[in-house]
Jmol script that loads the backbone (N, CA, C; Angstrom):
load data "model"
ATOM      1  N   MET A   1      61.682  97.528  87.178  1.00  0.00           N
ATOM      2  CA  MET A   1      62.342  97.965  88.395  1.00  0.00           C
ATOM      3  C   MET A   1      62.758  99.433  88.290  1.00  0.00           C
ATOM      4  N   ALA A   2      63.248  99.845  87.125  1.00  0.00           N
ATOM      5  CA  ALA A   2      63.657 101.244  86.959  1.00  0.00           C
ATOM      6  C   ALA A   2      62.469 102.173  87.182  1.00  0.00           C
ATOM      7  N   TYR A   3      61.316 101.789  86.660  1.00  0.00           N
ATOM      8  CA  TYR A   3      60.119 102.596  86.831  1.00  0.00           C
ATOM      9  C   TYR A   3      59.718 102.674  88.292  1.00  0.00           C
ATOM     10  N   LYS A   4      59.736 101.543  88.991  1.00  0.00           N
ATOM     11  CA  LYS A   4      59.347 101.531  90.399  1.00  0.00           C
ATOM     12  C   LYS A   4      60.283 102.398  91.236  1.00  0.00           C
ATOM     13  N   ARG A   5      61.581 102.366  90.934  1.00  0.00           N
ATOM     14  CA  ARG A   5      62.540 103.201  91.670  1.00  0.00           C
ATOM     15  C   ARG A   5      62.297 104.676  91.391  1.00  0.00           C
ATOM     16  N   ALA A   6      62.156 105.042  90.119  1.00  0.00           N
ATOM     17  CA  ALA A   6      62.014 106.449  89.744  1.00  0.00           C
ATOM     18  C   ALA A   6      60.682 107.039  90.178  1.00  0.00           C
ATOM     19  N   ALA A   7      59.599 106.264  90.017  1.00  0.00           N
ATOM     20  CA  ALA A   7      58.273 106.775  90.347  1.00  0.00           C
ATOM     21  C   ALA A   7      57.918 106.580  91.813  1.00  0.00           C
ATOM     22  N   LYS A   8      58.723 105.779  92.520  1.00  0.00           N
ATOM     23  CA  LYS A   8      58.504 105.493  93.930  1.00  0.00           C
ATOM     24  C   LYS A   8      57.137 104.845  94.166  1.00  0.00           C
ATOM     25  N   TRP A   9      56.704 104.022  93.208  1.00  0.00           N
ATOM     26  CA  TRP A   9      55.482 103.238  93.366  1.00  0.00           C
ATOM     27  C   TRP A   9      55.860 101.908  93.984  1.00  0.00           C
ATOM     28  N   ASP A  10      54.972 101.332  94.772  1.00  0.00           N
ATOM     29  CA  ASP A  10      55.240 100.005  95.323  1.00  0.00           C
ATOM     30  C   ASP A  10      54.754  98.914  94.380  1.00  0.00           C
ATOM     31  N   HIS A  11      54.072  99.308  93.290  1.00  0.00           N
ATOM     32  CA  HIS A  11      53.638  98.346  92.271  1.00  0.00           C
ATOM     33  C   HIS A  11      53.550  99.069  90.927  1.00  0.00           C
ATOM     34  N   PRO A  12      53.829  98.376  89.831  1.00  0.00           N
ATOM     35  CA  PRO A  12      53.701  98.999  88.513  1.00  0.00           C
ATOM     36  C   PRO A  12      52.238  99.027  88.076  1.00  0.00           C
ATOM     37  N   PRO A  13      51.914  99.759  86.997  1.00  0.00           N
ATOM     38  CA  PRO A  13      50.556  99.696  86.445  1.00  0.00           C
ATOM     39  C   PRO A  13      50.233  98.248  86.061  1.00  0.00           C
ATOM     40  N   ASP A  14      48.955  97.919  85.991  1.00  0.00           N
ATOM     41  CA  ASP A  14      48.595  96.531  85.678  1.00  0.00           C
ATOM     42  C   ASP A  14      49.119  96.111  84.305  1.00  0.00           C
ATOM     43  N   ALA A  15      49.121  94.821  84.067  1.00  0.00           N
ATOM     44  CA  ALA A  15      49.710  94.269  82.847  1.00  0.00           C
ATOM     45  C   ALA A  15      48.757  94.306  81.654  1.00  0.00           C
ATOM     46  N   SER A  16      47.536  94.796  81.831  1.00  0.00           N
ATOM     47  CA  SER A  16      46.608  94.853  80.704  1.00  0.00           C
ATOM     48  C   SER A  16      47.036  95.964  79.744  1.00  0.00           C
ATOM     49  N   GLY A  17      46.507  95.918  78.562  1.00  0.00           N
ATOM     50  CA  GLY A  17      46.868  96.900  77.548  1.00  0.00           C
ATOM     51  C   GLY A  17      48.155  96.510  76.850  1.00  0.00           C
ATOM     52  N   VAL A  18      48.601  97.370  75.956  1.00  0.00           N
ATOM     53  CA  VAL A  18      49.834  97.159  75.212  1.00  0.00           C
ATOM     54  C   VAL A  18      50.868  98.144  75.740  1.00  0.00           C
ATOM     55  N   TRP A  19      52.033  97.617  76.135  1.00  0.00           N
ATOM     56  CA  TRP A  19      53.112  98.450  76.666  1.00  0.00           C
ATOM     57  C   TRP A  19      54.081  98.774  75.540  1.00  0.00           C
ATOM     58  N   LEU A  20      54.318 100.057  75.302  1.00  0.00           N
ATOM     59  CA  LEU A  20      55.281 100.517  74.307  1.00  0.00           C
ATOM     60  C   LEU A  20      56.433 101.164  75.056  1.00  0.00           C
ATOM     61  N   LEU A  21      57.646 100.674  74.825  1.00  0.00           N
ATOM     62  CA  LEU A  21      58.817 101.162  75.543  1.00  0.00           C
ATOM     63  C   LEU A  21      59.667 102.056  74.666  1.00  0.00           C
ATOM     64  N   MET A  22      60.333 103.022  75.288  1.00  0.00           N
ATOM     65  CA  MET A  22      61.353 103.833  74.624  1.00  0.00           C
ATOM     66  C   MET A  22      62.660 103.550  75.333  1.00  0.00           C
ATOM     67  N   LEU A  23      63.650 103.081  74.586  1.00  0.00           N
ATOM     68  CA  LEU A  23      64.962 102.777  75.144  1.00  0.00           C
ATOM     69  C   LEU A  23      65.996 103.713  74.567  1.00  0.00           C
ATOM     70  N   THR A  24      66.972 104.106  75.383  1.00  0.00           N
ATOM     71  CA  THR A  24      68.142 104.797  74.862  1.00  0.00           C
ATOM     72  C   THR A  24      69.130 103.705  74.491  1.00  0.00           C
ATOM     73  N   PRO A  25      69.544 103.612  73.235  1.00  0.00           N
ATOM     74  CA  PRO A  25      70.351 102.485  72.779  1.00  0.00           C
ATOM     75  C   PRO A  25      71.698 102.375  73.485  1.00  0.00           C
ATOM     76  N   VAL A  26      72.060 101.146  73.788  1.00  0.00           N
ATOM     77  CA  VAL A  26      73.378 100.824  74.324  1.00  0.00           C
ATOM     78  C   VAL A  26      74.113  99.944  73.318  1.00  0.00           C
ATOM     79  N   SER A  27      73.392  98.942  72.787  1.00  0.00           N
ATOM     80  CA  SER A  27      73.981  98.080  71.765  1.00  0.00           C
ATOM     81  C   SER A  27      72.882  97.522  70.884  1.00  0.00           C
ATOM     82  N   ALA A  28      73.265  97.112  69.680  1.00  0.00           N
ATOM     83  CA  ALA A  28      72.314  96.518  68.747  1.00  0.00           C
ATOM     84  C   ALA A  28      73.029  95.462  67.932  1.00  0.00           C
ATOM     85  N   SER A  29      72.254  94.487  67.462  1.00  0.00           N
ATOM     86  CA  SER A  29      72.827  93.395  66.693  1.00  0.00           C
ATOM     87  C   SER A  29      71.798  92.880  65.713  1.00  0.00           C
ATOM     88  N   ASN A  30      72.250  92.519  64.534  1.00  0.00           N
ATOM     89  CA  ASN A  30      71.395  91.871  63.553  1.00  0.00           C
ATOM     90  C   ASN A  30      71.923  90.456  63.404  1.00  0.00           C
ATOM     91  N   GLY A  31      71.255  89.497  64.038  1.00  0.00           N
ATOM     92  CA  GLY A  31      71.708  88.111  64.064  1.00  0.00           C
ATOM     93  C   GLY A  31      71.635  87.437  62.711  1.00  0.00           C
ATOM     94  N   GLU A  32      72.124  86.210  62.652  1.00  0.00           N
ATOM     95  CA  GLU A  32      72.135  85.440  61.409  1.00  0.00           C
ATOM     96  C   GLU A  32      70.739  85.206  60.856  1.00  0.00           C
ATOM     97  N   ASP A  33      69.759  85.087  61.722  1.00  0.00           N
ATOM     98  CA  ASP A  33      68.387  84.836  61.272  1.00  0.00           C
ATOM     99  C   ASP A  33      67.632  86.130  60.983  1.00  0.00           C
ATOM    100  N   GLU A  34      68.375  87.231  60.852  1.00  0.00           N
ATOM    101  CA  GLU A  34      67.807  88.550  60.548  1.00  0.00           C
ATOM    102  C   GLU A  34      66.949  89.113  61.668  1.00  0.00           C
ATOM    103  N   ALA A  35      66.994  88.509  62.854  1.00  0.00           N
ATOM    104  CA  ALA A  35      66.253  89.053  63.998  1.00  0.00           C
ATOM    105  C   ALA A  35      67.017  90.257  64.545  1.00  0.00           C
ATOM    106  N   TRP A  36      66.319  91.293  64.876  1.00  0.00           N
ATOM    107  CA  TRP A  36      66.938  92.512  65.393  1.00  0.00           C
ATOM    108  C   TRP A  36      66.879  92.476  66.907  1.00  0.00           C
ATOM    109  N   PHE A  37      67.997  92.710  67.551  1.00  0.00           N
ATOM    110  CA  PHE A  37      68.056  92.754  69.005  1.00  0.00           C
ATOM    111  C   PHE A  37      68.698  94.061  69.413  1.00  0.00           C
ATOM    112  N   GLN A  38      68.111  94.727  70.383  1.00  0.00           N
ATOM    113  CA  GLN A  38      68.654  95.978  70.878  1.00  0.00           C
ATOM    114  C   GLN A  38      68.547  95.994  72.390  1.00  0.00           C
ATOM    115  N   SER A  39      69.575  96.509  73.036  1.00  0.00           N
ATOM    116  CA  SER A  39      69.497  96.703  74.480  1.00  0.00           C
ATOM    117  C   SER A  39      69.716  98.172  74.767  1.00  0.00           C
ATOM    118  N   GLY A  40      69.171  98.616  75.888  1.00  0.00           N
ATOM    119  CA  GLY A  40      69.297 100.023  76.226  1.00  0.00           C
ATOM    120  C   GLY A  40      68.758 100.305  77.607  1.00  0.00           C
ATOM    121  N   HIS A  41      68.726 101.566  77.928  1.00  0.00           N
ATOM    122  CA  HIS A  41      68.201 102.018  79.211  1.00  0.00           C
ATOM    123  C   HIS A  41      66.772 102.509  79.004  1.00  0.00           C
ATOM    124  N   LEU A  42      65.902 102.202  79.952  1.00  0.00           N
ATOM    125  CA  LEU A  42      64.510 102.607  79.854  1.00  0.00           C
ATOM    126  C   LEU A  42      64.400 104.128  79.976  1.00  0.00           C
ATOM    127  N   ALA A  43      63.863 104.771  78.935  1.00  0.00           N
ATOM    128  CA  ALA A  43      63.678 106.221  78.939  1.00  0.00           C
ATOM    129  C   ALA A  43      62.220 106.587  79.201  1.00  0.00           C
ATOM    130  N   GLY A  44      61.312 105.657  78.904  1.00  0.00           N
ATOM    131  CA  GLY A  44      59.901 105.916  79.136  1.00  0.00           C
ATOM    132  C   GLY A  44      59.043 104.808  78.569  1.00  0.00           C
ATOM    133  N   PHE A  45      57.757 104.870  78.878  1.00  0.00           N
ATOM    134  CA  PHE A  45      56.811 103.930  78.302  1.00  0.00           C
ATOM    135  C   PHE A  45      55.410 104.512  78.343  1.00  0.00           C
ATOM    136  N   VAL A  46      54.552 103.915  77.547  1.00  0.00           N
ATOM    137  CA  VAL A  46      53.133 104.261  77.536  1.00  0.00           C
ATOM    138  C   VAL A  46      52.357 102.950  77.472  1.00  0.00           C
ATOM    139  N   VAL A  47      51.234 102.903  78.189  1.00  0.00           N
ATOM    140  CA  VAL A  47      50.342 101.754  78.139  1.00  0.00           C
ATOM    141  C   VAL A  47      49.067 102.220  77.437  1.00  0.00           C
ATOM    142  N   VAL A  48      48.742 101.577  76.303  1.00  0.00           N
ATOM    143  CA  VAL A  48      47.552 101.957  75.543  1.00  0.00           C
ATOM    144  C   VAL A  48      46.523 100.832  75.618  1.00  0.00           C
ATOM    145  N   HIS A  49      45.247 101.217  75.463  1.00  0.00           N
ATOM    146  CA  HIS A  49      44.149 100.257  75.571  1.00  0.00           C
ATOM    147  C   HIS A  49      43.190 100.402  74.392  1.00  0.00           C
ATOM    148  N   ASP A  50      42.586  99.286  74.030  1.00  0.00           N
ATOM    149  CA  ASP A  50      41.503  99.253  73.053  1.00  0.00           C
ATOM    150  C   ASP A  50      40.225  99.041  73.847  1.00  0.00           C
ATOM    151  N   ARG A  51      39.704 100.110  74.409  1.00  0.00           N
ATOM    152  CA  ARG A  51      38.573 100.020  75.337  1.00  0.00           C
ATOM    153  C   ARG A  51      37.278  99.539  74.672  1.00  0.00           C
ATOM    154  N   ASP A  52      37.056  99.915  73.405  1.00  0.00           N
ATOM    155  CA  ASP A  52      35.822  99.489  72.743  1.00  0.00           C
ATOM    156  C   ASP A  52      36.020  98.250  71.874  1.00  0.00           C
ATOM    157  N   GLU A  53      37.220  97.657  71.949  1.00  0.00           N
ATOM    158  CA  GLU A  53      37.552  96.401  71.277  1.00  0.00           C
ATOM    159  C   GLU A  53      37.276  96.428  69.776  1.00  0.00           C
ATOM    160  N   ASP A  54      37.626  97.566  69.116  1.00  0.00           N
ATOM    161  CA  ASP A  54      37.458  97.655  67.668  1.00  0.00           C
ATOM    162  C   ASP A  54      38.781  97.454  66.923  1.00  0.00           C
ATOM    163  N   GLY A  55      39.848  97.114  67.653  1.00  0.00           N
ATOM    164  CA  GLY A  55      41.146  96.879  67.032  1.00  0.00           C
ATOM    165  C   GLY A  55      42.047  98.099  66.985  1.00  0.00           C
ATOM    166  N   ALA A  56      41.553  99.261  67.426  1.00  0.00           N
ATOM    167  CA  ALA A  56      42.346 100.492  67.447  1.00  0.00           C
ATOM    168  C   ALA A  56      42.590 100.893  68.897  1.00  0.00           C
ATOM    169  N   TYR A  57      43.844 101.120  69.240  1.00  0.00           N
ATOM    170  CA  TYR A  57      44.206 101.520  70.604  1.00  0.00           C
ATOM    171  C   TYR A  57      44.062 103.026  70.720  1.00  0.00           C
ATOM    172  N   GLU A  58      42.934 103.466  71.269  1.00  0.00           N
ATOM    173  CA  GLU A  58      42.619 104.892  71.303  1.00  0.00           C
ATOM    174  C   GLU A  58      42.722 105.515  72.689  1.00  0.00           C
ATOM    175  N   SER A  59      43.089 104.739  73.679  1.00  0.00           N
ATOM    176  CA  SER A  59      43.085 105.237  75.049  1.00  0.00           C
ATOM    177  C   SER A  59      44.446 105.019  75.712  1.00  0.00           C
ATOM    178  N   ILE A  60      44.986 106.067  76.318  1.00  0.00           N
ATOM    179  CA  ILE A  60      46.239 105.952  77.067  1.00  0.00           C
ATOM    180  C   ILE A  60      45.887 105.674  78.517  1.00  0.00           C
ATOM    181  N   GLY A  61      46.363 104.533  79.024  1.00  0.00           N
ATOM    182  CA  GLY A  61      46.081 104.158  80.399  1.00  0.00           C
ATOM    183  C   GLY A  61      47.125 104.674  81.369  1.00  0.00           C
ATOM    184  N   HIS A  62      48.356 104.808  80.886  1.00  0.00           N
ATOM    185  CA  HIS A  62      49.441 105.263  81.752  1.00  0.00           C
ATOM    186  C   HIS A  62      50.604 105.692  80.877  1.00  0.00           C
ATOM    187  N   ILE A  63      51.317 106.710  81.303  1.00  0.00           N
ATOM    188  CA  ILE A  63      52.496 107.171  80.588  1.00  0.00           C
ATOM    189  C   ILE A  63      53.546 107.572  81.607  1.00  0.00           C
ATOM    190  N   TRP A  64      54.810 107.272  81.310  1.00  0.00           N
ATOM    191  CA  TRP A  64      55.894 107.595  82.221  1.00  0.00           C
ATOM    192  C   TRP A  64      57.147 107.914  81.423  1.00  0.00           C
ATOM    193  N   THR A  65      57.899 108.918  81.870  1.00  0.00           N
ATOM    194  CA  THR A  65      59.182 109.294  81.271  1.00  0.00           C
ATOM    195  C   THR A  65      60.207 109.388  82.384  1.00  0.00           C
ATOM    196  N   ALA A  66      61.394 108.826  82.144  1.00  0.00           N
ATOM    197  CA  ALA A  66      62.466 108.896  83.122  1.00  0.00           C
ATOM    198  C   ALA A  66      62.858 110.356  83.357  1.00  0.00           C
ATOM    199  N   THR A  67      63.261 110.663  84.552  1.00  0.00           N
ATOM    200  CA  THR A  67      63.606 112.039  84.920  1.00  0.00           C
ATOM    201  C   THR A  67      64.669 112.637  84.005  1.00  0.00           C
ATOM    202  N   ALA A  68      65.650 111.840  83.611  1.00  0.00           N
ATOM    203  CA  ALA A  68      66.732 112.338  82.750  1.00  0.00           C
ATOM    204  C   ALA A  68      66.233 112.760  81.370  1.00  0.00           C
ATOM    205  N   TRP A  69      65.033 112.321  80.980  1.00  0.00           N
ATOM    206  CA  TRP A  69      64.519 112.636  79.650  1.00  0.00           C
ATOM    207  C   TRP A  69      63.429 113.669  79.695  1.00  0.00           C
TER     208      TRP A  69
END
end "model"
wireframe off; spacefill off
backbone 0.3
color backbone group
């Protein structure tokens, strides 16, 4: 939703590829099971693709950075 508001798109990029997010930390916790949890504000993301299906993500399909960053 933050991306749609900032970019003024009526739809986000498609769900294919791998989405990598950058968050500005708000809180973090290391639970009893050693799982790491972090919450934050979306600062940006990149969607990468493995177009030739060799296991290496060599293609950027979309990139976005929040205006504040």
